[in-house]
N, C-alpha and C positions, 0 to 999 in steps of 0.2 A: 572717913573723910569723903565727902562728896565732891565730884568734879565741879569746877566753876561752870556757869552757864556759858553757852556760846555767845560771844559778843553780838549784839543786835546788828551792828554794822556788817558782820560777816554772814548774816542770815540769807541775803539774796544769793551770795556765792555758794553757800552750802545747799540751798534749795536747787540751784542750777546743777550742781554736781550730783545731787541725789537723784535727779530725774534722768540723767544720762543713761543710755543703754549700751554705750561703747565708750571709746576714748573721747575726751574733750578735744575739740579743735584747738591747736596751739594759738591760733590767731584770736579765737573767741575767748579762750581762757586768759590770754595776755590782756585783751581789752577789758575784760571784767575785773582783773586784778588792778589795772591802771585806774579804773573808775571807782574802785573801792576806797573810801576815805578812811582807812584804818590808821589809827594813831597808837602810839605806845600806851596811852591810857586805856585804849580799847582792849589790849591784850596783856595788860600788866599782870593779871592773875596767872598767866602762862609763862612769865619771864622768871626762869629759875636757872641758876648757873651751877656748874659742877667745878670743883677746884682742880680736877685732873684732866678733863677733856670737855669738848663742847657738849651742850645739852640739846636734845631733841624733845620738845614738850608737846604732847598731843593735845590739840584743841578738839578735834572730832575726826571720825573716819566713816567711810561708807564703802559701797561696792566700787572698787577701783581707785580709791583715793584716800590719802591721809592729809589732814590739814595740821601743820606743825608750826610752832614758834621755835626757831633755832637760836641758841644763845652761845656766844663765844666770849671768854675773858681775853684780855689783851695777851697776845702771844700764842693763844690756842689755835689749832688748825683742825680741819676736818679732812678725812681721807677722800680720795677721788671716788 
């Protein structure tokens, strides 16, 4: 099974992250995330739940980052 394609709406964010040579500025990253018009429909292929604990579903990763969709069922928690 092949991984789903990265949603086009996330392409600018992934491009930005891929070109970084160090850590992203939190202010810059926060601004880019606020400006990203991601909807549930955009990431639906990455929405998978686990009956026993929350799920971390990888969209893509690069040097120094992982882009994930986190999914919790009602009552599930994630550790600190």
